[in-house]
C-alpha positions as a Markdown table, in Angstrom:
| # | Residue | x | y | z |
|---|---|---|---|---|
| 1 | Met | 14.9 | 16.3 | -28.6 |
| 2 | Ala | 12.2 | 17.4 | -26.7 |
| 3 | Asp | 12.2 | 17.7 | -22.7 |
| 4 | Thr | 10.5 | 13.8 | -22.2 |
| 5 | Asn | 9.7 | 15.3 | -18.4 |
| 6 | Thr | 6.8 | 18.1 | -19.6 |
| 7 | Asp | 5.9 | 16.2 | -23.2 |
| 8 | Ser | 3.6 | 13.8 | -21.1 |
| 9 | Gly | 2.8 | 16.2 | -18.1 |
| 10 | Ile | 4.3 | 13.5 | -15.8 |
| 11 | Asp | 7.9 | 14.7 | -13.5 |
| 12 | Phe | 9.8 | 11.6 | -13.8 |
| 13 | Lys | 12.2 | 13.4 | -11.6 |
| 14 | Val | 13.5 | 11.5 | -8.6 |
| 15 | Asp | 13.2 | 12.9 | -5.1 |
| 16 | Val | 16.8 | 12.5 | -4.1 |
| 17 | Ser | 16.0 | 14.1 | -0.6 |
| 18 | Asn | 13.8 | 11.2 | 0.0 |
| 19 | Leu | 15.3 | 7.9 | -1.3 |
| 20 | Tyr | 15.3 | 4.4 | 0.6 |
| 21 | Arg | 16.9 | 1.1 | -0.2 |
| 22 | Glu | 14.4 | -1.5 | 0.1 |
| 23 | Glu | 15.0 | -5.2 | 2.1 |
| 24 | Gly | 12.2 | -8.0 | 2.1 |
| 25 | Tyr | 11.1 | -10.5 | 5.2 |
| 26 | Thr | 9.1 | -13.2 | 4.2 |
| 27 | Asp | 7.8 | -16.1 | 6.1 |
| 28 | Leu | 6.7 | -17.8 | 2.8 |
| 29 | Lys | 3.2 | -18.4 | 4.0 |
| 30 | Val | 1.4 | -15.5 | 4.9 |
| 31 | Ala | 3.7 | -12.7 | 6.0 |
| 32 | Ser | 5.8 | -10.0 | 3.7 |
| 33 | Ile | 7.3 | -7.4 | 5.6 |
| 34 | Arg | 9.7 | -4.4 | 3.6 |
| 35 | Arg | 12.0 | -2.5 | 5.4 |
| 36 | Leu | 12.8 | 0.7 | 3.8 |
| 37 | Ile | 16.1 | 2.1 | 4.7 |
| 38 | Pro | 16.6 | 6.2 | 4.0 |
| 39 | Val | 19.7 | 6.6 | 2.2 |
| 40 | Leu | 21.8 | 9.6 | 0.9 |
| 41 | Pro | 22.0 | 9.7 | -3.2 |
| 42 | Asp | 25.6 | 8.0 | -3.3 |
| 43 | Gly | 23.7 | 4.8 | -1.4 |
| 44 | Ser | 25.2 | 5.4 | 2.1 |
| 45 | Thr | 22.8 | 4.9 | 5.2 |
| 46 | Asp | 21.1 | 8.7 | 5.9 |
| 47 | Lys | 21.3 | 8.1 | 9.5 |
| 48 | Ser | 19.3 | 11.3 | 10.1 |
| 49 | Arg | 15.9 | 9.6 | 8.9 |
| 50 | Thr | 14.2 | 6.6 | 10.7 |
| 51 | Glu | 13.6 | 3.2 | 9.0 |
| 52 | Ile | 9.9 | 2.2 | 7.6 |
| 53 | Phe | 8.7 | -1.1 | 7.6 |
| 54 | Ile | 5.5 | -1.8 | 5.6 |
| 55 | Gly | 3.5 | -5.6 | 6.2 |
| 56 | Ser | 1.8 | -7.0 | 3.4 |
| 57 | Ala | -0.3 | -10.0 | 2.7 |
| 58 | Gln | -2.9 | -11.2 | 0.6 |
| 59 | Leu | -6.7 | -12.8 | 1.6 |
| 60 | Met | -8.4 | -15.2 | -0.9 |
| 61 | Ser | -11.7 | -14.0 | -2.5 |
| 62 | Pro | -14.2 | -15.5 | -5.1 |
| 63 | Ser | -12.8 | -12.7 | -7.4 |
| 64 | Gly | -8.9 | -13.5 | -6.9 |
| 65 | Pro | -6.5 | -12.4 | -4.4 |
| 66 | Leu | -6.9 | -8.9 | -2.3 |
| 67 | Pro | -3.7 | -7.2 | -0.9 |
| 68 | Ile | -3.7 | -6.0 | 2.4 |
| 69 | Gln | -0.8 | -3.6 | 3.4 |
| 70 | Ser | -0.2 | -1.3 | 6.3 |
| 71 | Val | 2.7 | 0.7 | 8.1 |
| 72 | Leu | 3.9 | -1.1 | 11.0 |
| 73 | Thr | 5.2 | 0.9 | 14.2 |
| 74 | Ala | 8.1 | -0.6 | 14.5 |
| 75 | Asn | 11.9 | 0.3 | 15.1 |
| 76 | Thr | 13.9 | -2.9 | 14.4 |
| 77 | Leu | 12.4 | -5.9 | 12.4 |
| 78 | Gly | 11.7 | -8.0 | 15.8 |
| 79 | Glu | 9.1 | -5.4 | 16.2 |
| 80 | Ala | 8.0 | -5.4 | 13.1 |
| 81 | Ile | 7.4 | -9.0 | 13.0 |
| 82 | Asp | 5.3 | -8.7 | 16.4 |
| 83 | Ala | 3.5 | -5.9 | 15.0 |
| 84 | Phe | 2.3 | -7.8 | 11.8 |
| 85 | Pro | -0.6 | -9.3 | 13.2 |
| 86 | Glu | -2.4 | -6.4 | 14.6 |
| 87 | Ala | -1.7 | -4.0 | 11.5 |
| 88 | Met | -2.8 | -6.6 | 9.1 |
| 89 | Arg | -6.3 | -7.1 | 11.2 |
| 90 | Ile | -6.9 | -3.5 | 11.1 |
| 91 | Ala | -6.2 | -3.6 | 7.7 |
| 92 | Thr | -8.5 | -6.1 | 6.5 |
| 93 | Glu | -10.9 | -4.2 | 9.2 |
| 94 | Gln | -10.5 | -1.3 | 7.2 |
| 95 | Met | -10.6 | -2.7 | 3.5 |
| 96 | Val | -14.2 | -4.7 | 4.6 |
| 97 | Glu | -15.8 | -1.2 | 6.1 |
| 98 | Glu | -14.8 | 0.5 | 2.4 |
| 99 | Leu | -15.9 | -2.6 | 0.4 |
| 100 | Arg | -19.6 | -2.5 | 2.5 |
| 101 | Lys | -19.1 | 1.6 | 2.1 |
| 102 | Met | -18.9 | 1.0 | -2.1 |
| 103 | Gln | -21.3 | -1.5 | -2.6 |
| 104 | Glu | -24.0 | 0.6 | -0.5 |
| 105 | Gln | -23.3 | 3.3 | -2.5 |
| 106 | Gln | -23.8 | 1.0 | -5.6 |
| 107 | Lys | -27.0 | 0.0 | -4.4 |
| 108 | Gln | -28.3 | 3.3 | -3.9 |
| 109 | Glu | -27.0 | 4.3 | -7.4 |
| 110 | Asn | -29.1 | 1.7 | -9.0 |
| 111 | Asp | -32.1 | 2.1 | -7.0 |
| 112 | Ser | -32.4 | 5.6 | -7.8 |
| 113 | Arg | -32.2 | 4.9 | -11.4 |
| 114 | Ile | -35.4 | 6.1 | -13.1 |
| 115 | Ile | -36.5 | 3.0 | -15.5 |
| 116 | Val | -38.2 | 4.4 | -19.2 |
| 117 | Pro | -40.5 | 1.6 | -20.5 |
| 118 | Gly | -39.5 | 1.1 | -24.6 |
| 119 | Arg | -35.8 | 2.0 | -23.8 |
């Protein structure tokens, strides 16, 4: 049997030095917070690394839901809850700015097209 990691060109090897256990928290309305707890390959908590909190939410648009996500600067769930609103506001502003840039670039590309009659 051939080595499946090299056949597809994708490396599926698990990075055992970067494992996390995930816990999820939600208010069932707008907030979703993921707590990533560093673990060792045996599943025990790796106390030498810090936990990571990630906040996410969805904004409704005419095209459907737009996911927004941000790492929350926090050491506890309480701090993550407090950091959530500002982090989502900043992530939303960044997403809107990126969308504006993409629209402007697309407009420039459309405006610079040469139209040849009969084609």
